[in-house]
Biopython code that builds the backbone (N, CA, C, O; Angstrom):
import numpy as np
from Bio.PDB.StructureBuilder import StructureBuilder

atoms = [
    (1, "MET", "N", (0.840, -1.161, 0.000)),
    (1, "MET", "CA", (0.000, 0.000, 0.000)),
    (1, "MET", "C", (0.889, 1.229, 0.000)),
    (1, "MET", "O", (1.952, 1.250, 0.620)),
    (2, "PHE", "N", (0.426, 2.262, -0.716)),
    (2, "PHE", "CA", (1.078, 3.550, -0.600)),
    (2, "PHE", "C", (0.051, 4.647, -0.771)),
    (2, "PHE", "O", (-0.997, 4.448, -1.386)),
    (3, "ALA", "N", (0.362, 5.812, -0.217)),
    (3, "ALA", "CA", (-0.539, 6.955, -0.269)),
    (3, "ALA", "C", (0.251, 8.167, -0.744)),
    (3, "ALA", "O", (1.452, 8.286, -0.500)),
    (4, "PHE", "N", (-0.459, 9.064, -1.431)),
    (4, "PHE", "CA", (0.186, 10.280, -1.911)),
    (4, "PHE", "C", (-0.849, 11.384, -2.014)),
    (4, "PHE", "O", (-2.053, 11.126, -1.995)),
    (5, "THR", "N", (-0.378, 12.598, -2.123)),
    (5, "THR", "CA", (-1.241, 13.768, -2.201)),
    (5, "THR", "C", (-0.832, 14.610, -3.403)),
    (5, "THR", "O", (0.105, 14.263, -4.123)),
    (6, "VAL", "N", (-1.529, 15.702, -3.613)),
    (6, "VAL", "CA", (-1.187, 16.634, -4.691)),
    (6, "VAL", "C", (-0.917, 18.001, -4.080)),
    (6, "VAL", "O", (-1.303, 18.276, -2.944)),
    (7, "ASP", "N", (-0.262, 18.837, -4.835)),
    (7, "ASP", "CA", (0.017, 20.200, -4.419)),
    (7, "ASP", "C", (-1.314, 20.914, -4.164)),
    (7, "ASP", "O", (-2.194, 20.887, -5.024)),
    (8, "PRO", "N", (-1.477, 21.550, -3.002)),
    (8, "PRO", "CA", (-2.739, 22.231, -2.711)),
    (8, "PRO", "C", (-3.059, 23.354, -3.697)),
    (8, "PRO", "O", (-4.211, 23.779, -3.788)),
    (9, "ASN", "N", (-2.071, 23.837, -4.429)),
    (9, "ASN", "CA", (-2.273, 24.904, -5.406)),
    (9, "ASN", "C", (-2.444, 24.374, -6.823)),
    (9, "ASN", "O", (-2.374, 25.148, -7.778)),
    (10, "ALA", "N", (-2.666, 23.080, -6.978)),
    (10, "ALA", "CA", (-2.722, 22.459, -8.300)),
    (10, "ALA", "C", (-3.976, 22.840, -9.090)),
    (10, "ALA", "O", (-3.972, 22.768, -10.319)),
    (11, "GLY", "N", (-5.031, 23.238, -8.414)),
    (11, "GLY", "CA", (-6.275, 23.538, -9.108)),
    (11, "GLY", "C", (-7.220, 22.352, -9.186)),
    (11, "GLY", "O", (-8.305, 22.459, -9.757)),
    (12, "TYR", "N", (-6.823, 21.240, -8.626)),
    (12, "TYR", "CA", (-7.631, 20.034, -8.530)),
    (12, "TYR", "C", (-7.188, 19.306, -7.280)),
    (12, "TYR", "O", (-6.138, 19.608, -6.712)),
    (13, "SER", "N", (-7.991, 18.345, -6.854)),
    (13, "SER", "CA", (-7.696, 17.679, -5.588)),
    (13, "SER", "C", (-7.548, 16.174, -5.778)),
    (13, "SER", "O", (-7.766, 15.645, -6.869)),
    (14, "VAL", "N", (-7.177, 15.504, -4.710)),
    (14, "VAL", "CA", (-7.111, 14.044, -4.733)),
    (14, "VAL", "C", (-8.487, 13.453, -4.998)),
    (14, "VAL", "O", (-8.597, 12.365, -5.563)),
    (15, "TYR", "N", (-9.541, 14.163, -4.593)),
    (15, "TYR", "CA", (-10.911, 13.693, -4.839)),
    (15, "TYR", "C", (-11.239, 13.738, -6.329)),
    (15, "TYR", "O", (-11.936, 12.862, -6.840)),
    (16, "ASP", "N", (-10.741, 14.753, -7.022)),
    (16, "ASP", "CA", (-10.939, 14.834, -8.475)),
    (16, "ASP", "C", (-10.219, 13.685, -9.178)),
    (16, "ASP", "O", (-10.757, 13.088, -10.111)),
    (17, "ILE", "N", (-9.012, 13.380, -8.731)),
    (17, "ILE", "CA", (-8.253, 12.274, -9.324)),
    (17, "ILE", "C", (-8.956, 10.952, -9.042)),
    (17, "ILE", "O", (-9.070, 10.112, -9.934)),
    (18, "SER", "N", (-9.427, 10.760, -7.819)),
    (18, "SER", "CA", (-10.131, 9.535, -7.467)),
    (18, "SER", "C", (-11.359, 9.350, -8.356)),
    (18, "SER", "O", (-11.599, 8.256, -8.867)),
    (19, "ASP", "N", (-12.134, 10.417, -8.539)),
    (19, "ASP", "CA", (-13.325, 10.335, -9.387)),
    (19, "ASP", "C", (-12.961, 10.009, -10.829)),
    (19, "ASP", "O", (-13.616, 9.185, -11.467)),
    (20, "ALA", "N", (-11.920, 10.651, -11.342)),
    (20, "ALA", "CA", (-11.503, 10.409, -12.726)),
    (20, "ALA", "C", (-11.043, 8.966, -12.907)),
    (20, "ALA", "O", (-11.382, 8.330, -13.905)),
    (21, "LEU", "N", (-10.278, 8.444, -11.953)),
    (21, "LEU", "CA", (-9.822, 7.059, -12.062)),
    (21, "LEU", "C", (-10.981, 6.074, -11.911)),
    (21, "LEU", "O", (-10.979, 5.019, -12.546)),
    (22, "ARG", "N", (-11.965, 6.406, -11.082)),
    (22, "ARG", "CA", (-13.135, 5.531, -10.924)),
    (22, "ARG", "C", (-13.874, 5.399, -12.250)),
    (22, "ARG", "O", (-14.351, 4.318, -12.593)),
    (23, "ARG", "N", (-13.968, 6.499, -12.997)),
    (23, "ARG", "CA", (-14.627, 6.446, -14.307)),
    (23, "ARG", "C", (-13.874, 5.546, -15.282)),
    (23, "ARG", "O", (-14.454, 5.078, -16.262)),
    (24, "ARG", "N", (-12.605, 5.300, -15.030)),
    (24, "ARG", "CA", (-11.800, 4.419, -15.872)),
    (24, "ARG", "C", (-11.725, 3.001, -15.291)),
    (24, "ARG", "O", (-11.017, 2.149, -15.827)),
    (25, "GLY", "N", (-12.459, 2.747, -14.193)),
    (25, "GLY", "CA", (-12.545, 1.401, -13.635)),
    (25, "GLY", "C", (-11.639, 1.119, -12.455)),
    (25, "GLY", "O", (-11.603, -0.015, -11.977)),
    (26, "TRP", "N", (-10.908, 2.107, -11.966)),
    (26, "TRP", "CA", (-10.001, 1.907, -10.834)),
    (26, "TRP", "C", (-10.665, 2.341, -9.544)),
    (26, "TRP", "O", (-11.437, 3.300, -9.536)),
    (27, "GLN", "N", (-10.377, 1.653, -8.462)),
    (27, "GLN", "CA", (-10.839, 2.044, -7.130)),
    (27, "GLN", "C", (-9.643, 2.568, -6.356)),
    (27, "GLN", "O", (-8.889, 1.805, -5.753)),
    (28, "VAL", "N", (-9.483, 3.893, -6.383)),
    (28, "VAL", "CA", (-8.392, 4.561, -5.677)),
    (28, "VAL", "C", (-9.044, 5.589, -4.756)),
    (28, "VAL", "O", (-9.288, 6.722, -5.171)),
    (29, "PRO", "N", (-9.329, 5.205, -3.507)),
    (29, "PRO", "CA", (-10.034, 6.122, -2.609)),
    (29, "PRO", "C", (-9.189, 7.322, -2.206)),
    (29, "PRO", "O", (-7.964, 7.247, -2.107)),
    (30, "ALA", "N", (-9.879, 8.420, -1.979)),
    (30, "ALA", "CA", (-9.261, 9.643, -1.460)),
    (30, "ALA", "C", (-9.951, 9.969, -0.143)),
    (30, "ALA", "O", (-11.169, 9.834, -0.020)),
    (31, "TYR", "N", (-9.183, 10.391, 0.820)),
    (31, "TYR", "CA", (-9.763, 10.720, 2.117)),
    (31, "TYR", "C", (-8.793, 11.557, 2.926)),
    (31, "TYR", "O", (-7.607, 11.639, 2.609)),
    (32, "THR", "N", (-9.313, 12.179, 3.980)),
    (32, "THR", "CA", (-8.462, 12.965, 4.871)),
    (32, "THR", "C", (-7.844, 12.042, 5.909)),
    (32, "THR", "O", (-8.364, 10.966, 6.203)),
    (33, "LEU", "N", (-6.738, 12.484, 6.446)),
    (33, "LEU", "CA", (-6.044, 11.701, 7.467)),
    (33, "LEU", "C", (-6.694, 11.898, 8.828)),
    (33, "LEU", "O", (-7.664, 12.644, 8.971)),
    (34, "CYS", "N", (-6.145, 11.219, 9.817)),
    (34, "CYS", "CA", (-6.712, 11.197, 11.166)),
    (34, "CYS", "C", (-6.517, 12.519, 11.909)),
    (34, "CYS", "O", (-6.004, 13.495, 11.361)),
    (35, "ALA", "N", (-6.938, 12.517, 13.164)),
    (35, "ALA", "CA", (-6.850, 13.704, 14.017)),
    (35, "ALA", "C", (-5.465, 14.343, 13.950)),
    (35, "ALA", "O", (-4.449, 13.653, 13.876)),
    (36, "ASN", "N", (-5.449, 15.642, 13.978)),
    (36, "ASN", "CA", (-4.255, 16.487, 13.905)),
    (36, "ASN", "C", (-3.677, 16.561, 12.495)),
    (36, "ASN", "O", (-2.724, 17.306, 12.262)),
    (37, "LEU", "N", (-4.234, 15.802, 11.548)),
    (37, "LEU", "CA", (-3.797, 15.874, 10.148)),
    (37, "LEU", "C", (-4.998, 15.987, 9.214)),
    (37, "LEU", "O", (-4.906, 15.639, 8.037)),
    (38, "GLU", "N", (-6.126, 16.475, 9.737)),
    (38, "GLU", "CA", (-7.356, 16.549, 8.950)),
    (38, "GLU", "C", (-7.209, 17.417, 7.708)),
    (38, "GLU", "O", (-7.990, 17.280, 6.767)),
    (39, "SER", "N", (-6.231, 18.298, 7.690)),
    (39, "SER", "CA", (-6.049, 19.192, 6.538)),
    (39, "SER", "C", (-5.327, 18.493, 5.385)),
    (39, "SER", "O", (-5.189, 19.067, 4.305)),
    (40, "VAL", "N", (-4.865, 17.259, 5.606)),
    (40, "VAL", "CA", (-4.144, 16.513, 4.572)),
    (40, "VAL", "C", (-5.067, 15.458, 3.971)),
    (40, "VAL", "O", (-5.586, 14.595, 4.678)),
    (41, "SER", "N", (-5.263, 15.539, 2.649)),
    (41, "SER", "CA", (-6.056, 14.544, 1.926)),
    (41, "SER", "C", (-5.120, 13.742, 1.032)),
    (41, "SER", "O", (-4.214, 14.298, 0.411)),
    (42, "VAL", "N", (-5.341, 12.447, 0.972)),
    (42, "VAL", "CA", (-4.452, 11.558, 0.219)),
    (42, "VAL", "C", (-5.254, 10.607, -0.668)),
    (42, "VAL", "O", (-6.443, 10.375, -0.450)),
    (43, "LEU", "N", (-4.577, 10.075, -1.658)),
    (43, "LEU", "CA", (-5.057, 8.943, -2.445)),
    (43, "LEU", "C", (-4.335, 7.723, -1.922)),
    (43, "LEU", "O", (-3.152, 7.799, -1.587)),
    (44, "ARG", "N", (-5.030, 6.593, -1.846)),
    (44, "ARG", "CA", (-4.402, 5.370, -1.341)),
    (44, "ARG", "C", (-4.533, 4.273, -2.383)),
    (44, "ARG", "O", (-5.621, 3.999, -2.890)),
    (45, "ILE", "N", (-3.414, 3.658, -2.690)),
    (45, "ILE", "CA", (-3.397, 2.529, -3.625)),
    (45, "ILE", "C", (-2.913, 1.300, -2.874)),
    (45, "ILE", "O", (-1.837, 1.306, -2.275)),
    (46, "VAL", "N", (-3.714, 0.254, -2.913)),
    (46, "VAL", "CA", (-3.348, -1.027, -2.310)),
    (46, "VAL", "C", (-3.066, -1.990, -3.453)),
    (46, "VAL", "O", (-3.925, -2.232, -4.302)),
    (47, "VAL", "N", (-1.861, -2.534, -3.466)),
    (47, "VAL", "CA", (-1.462, -3.488, -4.498)),
    (47, "VAL", "C", (-1.576, -4.886, -3.899)),
    (47, "VAL", "O", (-0.899, -5.223, -2.928)),
    (48, "ARG", "N", (-2.431, -5.673, -4.489)),
    (48, "ARG", "CA", (-2.670, -7.024, -3.982)),
    (48, "ARG", "C", (-1.813, -8.047, -4.701)),
    (48, "ARG", "O", (-1.292, -7.792, -5.787)),
    (49, "ASN", "N", (-1.675, -9.199, -4.086)),
    (49, "ASN", "CA", (-0.952, -10.307, -4.683)),
    (49, "ASN", "C", (-1.558, -10.622, -6.056)),
    (49, "ASN", "O", (-2.777, -10.735, -6.183)),
    (50, "GLY", "N", (-0.735, -10.759, -7.052)),
    (50, "GLY", "CA", (-1.205, -11.070, -8.391)),
    (50, "GLY", "C", (-1.379, -9.845, -9.275)),
    (50, "GLY", "O", (-1.698, -9.980, -10.456)),
    (51, "PHE", "N", (-1.175, -8.646, -8.722)),
    (51, "PHE", "CA", (-1.256, -7.419, -9.512)),
    (51, "PHE", "C", (-0.046, -7.390, -10.442)),
    (51, "PHE", "O", (1.090, -7.264, -9.986)),
    (52, "SER", "N", (-0.290, -7.504, -11.729)),
    (52, "SER", "CA", (0.793, -7.678, -12.692)),
    (52, "SER", "C", (1.436, -6.354, -13.091)),
    (52, "SER", "O", (0.895, -5.278, -12.838)),
    (53, "ARG", "N", (2.581, -6.458, -13.708)),
    (53, "ARG", "CA", (3.268, -5.282, -14.248)),
    (53, "ARG", "C", (2.408, -4.622, -15.321)),
    (53, "ARG", "O", (2.385, -3.395, -15.422)),
    (54, "ASP", "N", (1.700, -5.419, -16.125)),
    (54, "ASP", "CA", (0.819, -4.863, -17.156)),
    (54, "ASP", "C", (-0.286, -4.011, -16.525)),
    (54, "ASP", "O", (-0.583, -2.923, -17.018)),
    (55, "LEU", "N", (-0.897, -4.498, -15.440)),
    (55, "LEU", "CA", (-1.927, -3.718, -14.753)),
    (55, "LEU", "C", (-1.335, -2.457, -14.131)),
    (55, "LEU", "O", (-1.960, -1.397, -14.162)),
    (56, "ALA", "N", (-0.147, -2.564, -13.575)),
    (56, "ALA", "CA", (0.522, -1.397, -13.001)),
    (56, "ALA", "C", (0.765, -0.347, -14.083)),
    (56, "ALA", "O", (0.549, 0.844, -13.856)),
    (57, "ASP", "N", (1.212, -0.784, -15.249)),
    (57, "ASP", "CA", (1.430, 0.149, -16.360)),
    (57, "ASP", "C", (0.131, 0.821, -16.780)),
    (57, "ASP", "O", (0.120, 2.019, -17.066)),
    (58, "LEU", "N", (-0.969, 0.062, -16.820)),
    (58, "LEU", "CA", (-2.270, 0.639, -17.168)),
    (58, "LEU", "C", (-2.709, 1.680, -16.134)),
    (58, "LEU", "O", (-3.218, 2.742, -16.492)),
    (59, "LEU", "N", (-2.510, 1.367, -14.855)),
    (59, "LEU", "CA", (-2.872, 2.311, -13.802)),
    (59, "LEU", "C", (-2.062, 3.595, -13.927)),
    (59, "LEU", "O", (-2.618, 4.692, -13.860)),
    (60, "ILE", "N", (-0.766, 3.465, -14.105)),
    (60, "ILE", "CA", (0.091, 4.649, -14.230)),
    (60, "ILE", "C", (-0.291, 5.458, -15.467)),
    (60, "ILE", "O", (-0.350, 6.686, -15.408)),
    (61, "ASP", "N", (-0.549, 4.785, -16.578)),
    (61, "ASP", "CA", (-0.971, 5.488, -17.802)),
    (61, "ASP", "C", (-2.273, 6.246, -17.570)),
    (61, "ASP", "O", (-2.398, 7.403, -17.972)),
    (62, "ASP", "N", (-3.252, 5.597, -16.918)),
    (62, "ASP", "CA", (-4.524, 6.259, -16.637)),
    (62, "ASP", "C", (-4.330, 7.421, -15.664)),
    (62, "ASP", "O", (-4.939, 8.477, -15.833)),
    (63, "LEU", "N", (-3.496, 7.235, -14.661)),
    (63, "LEU", "CA", (-3.212, 8.301, -13.705)),
    (63, "LEU", "C", (-2.594, 9.500, -14.419)),
    (63, "LEU", "O", (-3.021, 10.634, -14.202)),
    (64, "LYS", "N", (-1.604, 9.263, -15.261)),
    (64, "LYS", "CA", (-0.970, 10.351, -16.011)),
    (64, "LYS", "C", (-1.975, 11.053, -16.925)),
    (64, "LYS", "O", (-1.999, 12.281, -17.006)),
    (65, "ARG", "N", (-2.798, 10.267, -17.607)),
    (65, "ARG", "CA", (-3.795, 10.833, -18.521)),
    (65, "ARG", "C", (-4.769, 11.736, -17.769)),
    (65, "ARG", "O", (-5.024, 12.867, -18.183)),
    (66, "GLU", "N", (-5.308, 11.233, -16.669)),
    (66, "GLU", "CA", (-6.317, 11.986, -15.928)),
    (66, "GLU", "C", (-5.734, 13.221, -15.251)),
    (66, "GLU", "O", (-6.383, 14.266, -15.214)),
    (67, "VAL", "N", (-4.524, 13.118, -14.716)),
    (67, "VAL", "CA", (-3.883, 14.292, -14.117)),
    (67, "VAL", "C", (-3.603, 15.332, -15.202)),
    (67, "VAL", "O", (-3.776, 16.529, -14.972)),
    (68, "GLY", "N", (-3.173, 14.886, -16.378)),
    (68, "GLY", "CA", (-2.953, 15.816, -17.489)),
    (68, "GLY", "C", (-4.225, 16.546, -17.876)),
    (68, "GLY", "O", (-4.203, 17.753, -18.119)),
    (69, "LEU", "N", (-5.341, 15.819, -17.935)),
    (69, "LEU", "CA", (-6.625, 16.458, -18.257)),
    (69, "LEU", "C", (-7.037, 17.447, -17.166)),
    (69, "LEU", "O", (-7.526, 18.537, -17.463)),
    (70, "LEU", "N", (-6.839, 17.066, -15.908)),
    (70, "LEU", "CA", (-7.171, 17.981, -14.813)),
    (70, "LEU", "C", (-6.296, 19.229, -14.850)),
    (70, "LEU", "O", (-6.782, 20.331, -14.593)),
    (71, "ARG", "N", (-5.025, 19.072, -15.163)),
    (71, "ARG", "CA", (-4.133, 20.236, -15.267)),
    (71, "ARG", "C", (-4.587, 21.180, -16.372)),
    (71, "ARG", "O", (-4.552, 22.400, -16.215)),
    (72, "HIS", "N", (-5.009, 20.609, -17.476)),
    (72, "HIS", "CA", (-5.365, 21.413, -18.637)),
    (72, "HIS", "C", (-6.773, 21.996, -18.538)),
    (72, "HIS", "O", (-6.982, 23.162, -18.872)),
    (73, "HIS", "N", (-7.741, 21.197, -18.082)),
    (73, "HIS", "CA", (-9.139, 21.611, -18.091)),
    (73, "HIS", "C", (-9.726, 21.900, -16.713)),
    (73, "HIS", "O", (-10.782, 22.523, -16.606)),
    (74, "GLY", "N", (-9.052, 21.455, -15.667)),
    (74, "GLY", "CA", (-9.602, 21.602, -14.323)),
    (74, "GLY", "C", (-10.645, 20.526, -14.058)),
    (74, "GLY", "O", (-10.978, 19.748, -14.952)),
    (75, "PRO", "N", (-11.160, 20.479, -12.838)),
    (75, "PRO", "CA", (-12.166, 19.469, -12.491)),
    (75, "PRO", "C", (-13.457, 19.695, -13.270)),
    (75, "PRO", "O", (-13.848, 20.832, -13.533)),
    (76, "ALA", "N", (-14.106, 18.605, -13.630)),
    (76, "ALA", "CA", (-15.359, 18.677, -14.382)),
    (76, "ALA", "C", (-16.523, 19.042, -13.475)),
    (76, "ALA", "O", (-17.529, 19.576, -13.942)),
    (77, "GLN", "N", (-16.396, 18.760, -12.187)),
    (77, "GLN", "CA", (-17.489, 18.999, -11.250)),
    (77, "GLN", "C", (-16.975, 19.781, -10.050)),
    (77, "GLN", "O", (-15.794, 19.736, -9.706)),
    (78, "SER", "N", (-17.895, 20.490, -9.432)),
    (78, "SER", "CA", (-17.546, 21.158, -8.178)),
    (78, "SER", "C", (-17.492, 20.104, -7.072)),
    (78, "SER", "O", (-18.050, 19.018, -7.227)),
    (79, "PRO", "N", (-16.830, 20.412, -5.967)),
    (79, "PRO", "CA", (-16.787, 19.437, -4.865)),
    (79, "PRO", "C", (-18.175, 19.004, -4.399)),
    (79, "PRO", "O", (-18.350, 17.850, -4.006)),
    (80, "ALA", "N", (-19.156, 19.887, -4.431)),
    (80, "ALA", "CA", (-20.503, 19.526, -3.989)),
    (80, "ALA", "C", (-21.170, 18.544, -4.944)),
    (80, "ALA", "O", (-21.997, 17.735, -4.522)),
    (81, "GLU", "N", (-20.816, 18.606, -6.242)),
    (81, "GLU", "CA", (-21.425, 17.728, -7.243)),
    (81, "GLU", "C", (-20.722, 16.378, -7.343)),
    (81, "GLU", "O", (-21.277, 15.420, -7.881)),
    (82, "ARG", "N", (-19.506, 16.308, -6.826)),
    (82, "ARG", "CA", (-18.674, 15.122, -6.974)),
    (82, "ARG", "C", (-19.239, 13.946, -6.198)),
    (82, "ARG", "O", (-19.682, 14.100, -5.060)),
    (83, "GLU", "N", (-19.222, 12.776, -6.810)),
    (83, "GLU", "CA", (-19.617, 11.546, -6.122)),
    (83, "GLU", "C", (-18.450, 11.122, -5.243)),
    (83, "GLU", "O", (-17.296, 11.169, -5.668)),
    (84, "HIS", "N", (-18.747, 10.715, -4.039)),
    (84, "HIS", "CA", (-17.690, 10.286, -3.125)),
    (84, "HIS", "C", (-17.530, 8.772, -3.173)),
    (84, "HIS", "O", (-18.470, 8.037, -3.477)),
    (85, "PHE", "N", (-16.338, 8.335, -2.871)),
    (85, "PHE", "CA", (-16.019, 6.914, -2.882)),
    (85, "PHE", "C", (-16.762, 6.213, -1.761)),
    (85, "PHE", "O", (-16.772, 6.680, -0.622)),
    (86, "HIS", "N", (-17.379, 5.096, -2.089)),
    (86, "HIS", "CA", (-18.070, 4.283, -1.094)),
    (86, "HIS", "C", (-17.440, 2.907, -1.068)),
    (86, "HIS", "O", (-17.250, 2.295, -2.119)),
    (87, "HIS", "N", (-17.111, 2.408, 0.114)),
    (87, "HIS", "CA", (-16.527, 1.076, 0.240)),
    (87, "HIS", "C", (-17.586, 0.021, 0.096)),
    (87, "HIS", "O", (-17.286, -1.171, 0.174)),
]
sb = StructureBuilder()
sb.init_structure("model")
sb.init_model(0)
sb.init_chain("A")
sb.init_seg("    ")
for serial, (resi, resn, name, xyz) in enumerate(atoms, 1):
    if name == "N":
        sb.init_residue(resn, " ", resi, " ")
    sb.init_atom(name, np.array(xyz, "f"), 0.0, 1.0, " ", f" {name:<3s}", serial, name[0])
structure = sb.get_structure()
């Protein structure tokens, strides 16, 4: 498992990335951290046994594509309109 965040001045958030990846079939949840770190939001990726290099390449390609679109066009929805990840 690993977690990462984006620059707060990027113009998009980890929630925007999570939503974009969900539309491409990936489950990459975004959420805030625990007490005393509530201001930090992260994306979390859990790599399970059997996750192949080909799947990893697809995930990275989709991540790059979606971040590029967010950089160029910004988020498609406001935070209030965004669907949140449900377990």
